[in-house]
C-alpha positions in Angstrom: 15.7 -97.2 6.1 15.8 -96.6 2.3 13.3 -94.3 0.6 12.5 -97.1 -1.7 11.4 -99.1 1.3 9.7 -96.2 3.4 7.6 -94.8 0.5 5.6 -97.9 -0.5 5.1 -98.2 3.3 3.8 -95.2 3.7 1.4 -95.6 0.7 0.3 -98.9 2.3 -0.3 -97.1 5.5 -2.5 -94.6 3.6 -4.6 -97.4 2.0 -5.1 -99.1 5.2 -6.3 -96.0 6.9 -8.7 -95.0 4.2 -10.0 -98.7 3.6 -10.1 -99.9 7.1 -13.2 -97.6 8.7 -15.4 -98.2 5.6 -14.6 -101.9 5.9 -15.2 -102.0 9.5 -18.6 -100.3 8.9 -19.7 -102.5 6.3 -18.9 -105.7 8.4 -20.8 -104.4 11.5 -23.8 -103.6 9.2 -23.6 -107.0 7.5 -23.5 -108.7 11.2 -26.3 -106.9 12.6 -28.7 -107.3 9.5 -28.0 -111.2 8.8 -31.6 -111.8 8.4 -32.3 -109.2 6.2 -31.6 -108.8 2.6 -28.6 -106.5 1.6 -29.4 -103.1 0.9 -28.0 -99.5 0.3 -27.3 -97.3 3.3 -30.0 -94.7 4.2 -29.3 -91.6 3.1 -28.2 -89.9 6.3 -25.9 -92.8 7.2 -24.3 -93.1 3.8 -23.7 -89.3 3.7 -21.9 -89.3 7.2 -19.8 -92.4 6.3 -18.5 -90.6 3.2 -18.1 -87.2 5.1 -15.7 -88.9 7.7 -13.8 -91.1 4.9 -13.3 -87.8 3.2 -11.9 -86.0 6.0 -9.8 -88.9 7.2 -8.4 -89.1 3.6 -7.9 -85.2 3.4 -5.9 -85.4 7.0 -3.7 -88.5 5.8 -2.7 -86.5 2.5 -1.9 -83.5 4.4 0.3 -85.5 6.8 2.0 -87.2 3.5 2.5 -83.6 2.0 4.0 -82.4 5.2 6.1 -85.3 5.2 7.4 -85.4 1.7 8.2 -81.5 1.9 10.5 -81.9 5.1 12.0 -85.0 4.0 12.4 -84.8 0.2 11.6 -81.6 -1.2 13.2 -79.4 1.4 16.4 -81.3 1.3 16.5 -81.0 -2.7 16.1 -77.3 -2.4 18.7 -77.0 0.1 20.9 -78.8 -2.3 20.2 -76.5 -5.1 20.6 -73.4 -3.0 24.1 -74.7 -1.9 24.9 -75.4 -5.8 24.5 -71.8 -6.4 26.8 -70.9 -3.6 29.8 -73.3 -4.6 33.1 -71.6 -5.2 36.0 -73.3 -5.9 38.1 -70.5 -4.3 36.2 -69.9 -1.2 35.4 -73.4 0.8 32.5 -73.4 2.9 31.3 -75.9 5.7 30.0 -79.1 4.6 26.4 -80.2 4.4 25.4 -82.0 7.4 22.9 -85.1 7.3 22.2 -87.7 9.8 20.1 -89.9 7.4 20.9 -93.1 6.1 18.6 -93.3 3.3 19.2 -92.1 -0.5 19.0 -88.4 0.5 21.7 -88.8 3.2 24.0 -90.6 0.5 23.2 -87.5 -1.9 24.4 -85.2 0.7 27.5 -87.1 1.2 28.0 -87.5 -2.5 27.8 -83.3 -2.6 30.2 -82.9 0.1 32.4 -85.6 -1.7 32.1 -83.5 -5.1 32.7 -80.0 -3.4 35.9 -81.5 -1.9 37.2 -82.9 -5.2 36.6 -79.5 -6.8 38.8 -77.8 -4.4 41.3 -80.5 -4.6 41.5 -80.2 -8.2 41.6 -76.3 -8.1 44.7 -76.7 -5.7 46.4 -79.0 -8.1 46.1 -76.5 -10.9 47.5 -73.7 -8.7 50.3 -76.1 -7.8 51.0 -77.2 -11.4 51.2 -73.6 -12.6 53.5 -72.9 -9.6 55.5 -75.9 -10.4 55.9 -75.4 -14.0 56.8 -71.6 -13.3 59.7 -72.8 -10.9 61.0 -75.4 -12.8 61.2 -73.1 -16.0 62.4 -70.1 -13.8 65.5 -71.9 -12.4 67.1 -72.6 -15.8 66.2 -69.1 -17.1 67.8 -67.4 -14.1 71.1 -68.9 -15.1 70.9 -68.3 -18.8 70.2 -64.6 -17.9 73.1 -64.6 -15.6 75.5 -65.7 -17.8 74.4 -63.8 -20.6 74.8 -60.5 -18.6 78.3 -61.7 -18.0 79.1 -62.4 -21.5 77.4 -58.7 -22.3 79.3 -56.9 -19.6 82.5 -58.3 -19.2 84.5 -57.7 -22.6 87.8 -59.0 -21.2 86.6 -62.6 -20.5 89.0 -65.4 -21.9 88.1 -67.7 -24.7 88.0 -70.4 -22.1 85.6 -68.7 -19.9 83.2 -67.7 -22.8 83.3 -71.2 -24.1 82.1 -72.4 -20.5 79.5 -70.1 -20.4 78.3 -70.8 -23.7 78.1 -74.5 -22.8 76.2 -73.9 -19.5 73.8 -71.9 -21.5 73.4 -74.5 -23.9 72.9 -77.0 -21.1 70.3 -74.9 -19.5 68.3 -74.3 -22.6 68.2 -78.0 -23.4 66.8 -78.5 -20.0 64.0 -76.1 -20.7 63.3 -78.0 -23.7 63.2 -81.1 -22.0 60.7 -79.3 -19.5 58.5 -78.1 -22.2 58.4 -81.6 -23.9 57.6 -83.3 -20.7 54.6 -80.9 -20.2 53.6 -81.4 -23.7 53.8 -85.4 -23.6 51.6 -85.4 -20.3 48.9 -83.3 -21.8 49.0 -85.4 -24.9 48.7 -88.6 -22.9 45.6 -87.0 -20.8 44.0 -86.3 -24.1 44.6 -89.9 -25.7 43.3 -91.4 -22.6 39.9 -90.4 -23.8 39.9 -92.3 -26.9 42.0 -95.4 -26.3 40.9 -98.9 -27.3 40.8 -101.8 -24.9 41.0 -105.4 -25.4 40.9 -108.6 -23.0 44.3 -109.7 -22.4 45.0 -112.9 -20.4 46.3 -111.5 -16.9 49.1 -114.4 -16.6 50.5 -114.0 -19.9 50.7 -110.1 -19.8 52.4 -110.4 -16.6 54.9 -112.8 -17.3 55.6 -110.8 -20.3 56.4 -107.8 -18.6 58.5 -109.7 -16.0 60.6 -111.3 -18.5 61.3 -108.0 -20.3 62.2 -106.2 -17.4 64.3 -109.0 -15.9 66.6 -108.8 -18.7 66.7 -105.0 -18.8 67.5 -104.8 -15.2 70.2 -107.6 -15.6 71.7 -105.3 -18.2 72.4 -102.7 -15.7 73.6 -105.6 -13.0 70.2 -105.1 -11.2 68.1 -108.0 -10.2 64.5 -108.5 -10.5 62.4 -111.2 -8.5 58.9 -111.8 -9.7 56.0 -114.1 -8.8 52.3 -114.4 -9.4 49.2 -116.6 -8.7 47.3 -115.7 -11.9 45.5 -118.5 -14.0 44.6 -118.8 -17.5 41.0 -118.0 -17.0 41.6 -114.5 -15.6 41.6 -111.7 -18.2 41.8 -107.9 -17.8 40.3 -105.3 -20.1 43.2 -103.0 -21.0 45.0 -100.9 -23.6 48.5 -102.9 -23.3 50.5 -99.9 -24.6 49.1 -97.7 -22.0 49.9 -100.0 -19.0 53.2 -100.9 -20.2 53.8 -97.1 -19.9 52.8 -97.6 -16.3 55.1 -100.3 -15.6 58.0 -98.6 -17.6 57.3 -95.5 -14.9 57.7 -97.7 -12.2 60.7 -99.5 -13.1 62.4 -96.4 -14.3 61.8 -94.6 -10.8 63.3 -97.5 -9.2 66.6 -97.6 -11.0 66.8 -93.5 -11.3 66.3 -93.1 -7.5 68.7 -95.9 -6.4 71.6 -95.3 -3.9 73.2 -98.6 -3.9 74.9 -100.6 -6.3 72.8 -103.8 -5.6 69.2 -102.8 -6.6 66.6 -105.5 -6.2 63.2 -104.9 -7.6 60.2 -107.1 -6.8 57.3 -107.6 -8.7 54.1 -109.5 -7.7 50.7 -110.2 -9.0 47.6 -111.9 -7.5 43.7 -111.7 -7.6 41.4 -110.5 -5.0 37.7 -109.2 -5.0 37.4 -109.4 -8.8 40.6 -107.5 -9.3 43.9 -108.2 -10.7 46.6 -106.5 -8.4 50.1 -105.5 -9.4 52.8 -104.5 -7.2 56.3 -103.3 -7.8 58.8 -102.9 -4.8 62.4 -102.0 -4.5 65.3 -101.5 -1.8 66.2 -98.1 -2.9 65.7 -94.7 -1.4 62.1 -94.9 -0.2 59.8 -92.3 0.5 59.0 -90.7 3.9 55.6 -92.1 5.2 54.2 -88.5 5.5 54.7 -88.0 1.8 53.3 -91.2 0.1 50.1 -89.8 -0.2 51.6 -86.8 -2.4 53.4 -88.9 -4.9 50.7 -89.1 -7.3 50.1 -85.2 -7.6 51.2 -83.4 -10.8 54.9 -82.0 -10.5 55.3 -83.4 -6.8 58.8 -84.3 -6.0 60.0 -85.7 -2.7 63.3 -83.8 -2.9 64.2 -81.1 -5.4 67.8 -81.6 -5.3 67.0 -85.2 -5.9 64.9 -84.1 -8.8 67.4 -82.0 -10.4 70.2 -84.6 -10.2 68.2 -87.4 -11.6 66.1 -85.6 -14.0 62.8 -86.4 -12.6 59.7 -83.7 -12.9 57.1 -85.3 -11.0 54.7 -86.4 -13.8 55.5 -90.1 -14.1 53.2 -91.2 -11.4 50.8 -88.4 -11.8 50.6 -90.0 -15.5 50.4 -93.5 -13.9 47.4 -92.6 -11.7 45.5 -91.2 -14.8 45.9 -94.3 -16.7 45.0 -96.7 -14.2 42.0 -94.8 -12.9 40.9 -94.5 -16.6 40.9 -98.3 -16.9 38.7 -98.5 -13.4 41.5 -99.2 -11.3 43.3 -97.7 -8.4 47.0 -97.0 -7.6 48.5 -96.3 -4.0 52.0 -96.0 -2.5 53.5 -97.8 0.6 56.7 -98.6 2.4 58.1 -101.7 1.1 59.4 -104.3 3.5 62.3 -104.4 1.5 63.4 -100.9 2.5 62.3 -99.0 -0.4 59.1 -97.8 -2.2 56.3 -100.0 -2.9 53.8 -99.2 -5.6 50.5 -101.3 -5.9 47.7 -100.7 -8.5 44.4 -102.7 -9.5 42.6 -103.6 -12.9 39.3 -104.8 -12.8 38.8 -108.5 -14.1 36.8 -109.0 -17.1 33.5 -110.9 -15.8 
């Protein structure tokens, strides 16, 4: 039972317990003295009634104070103590509460907050490790070729030219990595100040579908699309940012294709006051156990595939930030067409 229900009932009980004895006594007195005119209680009787009412009132409020202490004050004190002990580097056991009222919900939300803090800390460590790895690999190659050029004086001009070209290639790769890191950080900052406007979901969907249908056909790929939006359904978005989400999804479909006959499928529909958008393909796909990690920063399914295709594991992380900033959610699934499916939602304008 919720506190907002329990507390009024408790105070009602207190009121009844205080008033009822007095009411019963007065009713009895009036019944026994119908033939007499009403008059004040005799002094001794009146004092006795007041004494018992005060005693009862005191007992009730003691019970009430004890109840409030153990059911409200003590749990809040426990939460305050736990807040002082929170350490993102040292997870501690979750707070347990079997209550189904607001206090129980507060405990559950506190546990969720701690889990998100620890997850964010892990993501930060993973991000730094990924950045260090991505930068270390080309730097190691550059260092090796520079040492060869410095130590081996009898290299042919052809070998020297090849080494210079490899060094140049690796330095360009480092520049691309730094540019990607910078762009991702810039995007995160831009999300805090973007402007949104109401757009017709059907028109927006059809514009995106037509645009990528032409683009994919130019690469000899095919896009199949369908939707069930109507003209009365609008979404509040920053069109530039949501277009970037679609751009990342279609770019990934093309980048990780392992066949010549790539087919991409785009669909849209409305459910529970949200617009749903799905982009699926018949490409490489992703192992089921790694689907939940796709939206982590710098996560890649296969490092060798990453180096071959040029992906850095930031595209889907950026999509997640954009969609969640719009009040939606994004998820990945194995498409029935054989490849990867990405679904994201955007709230409808009420």
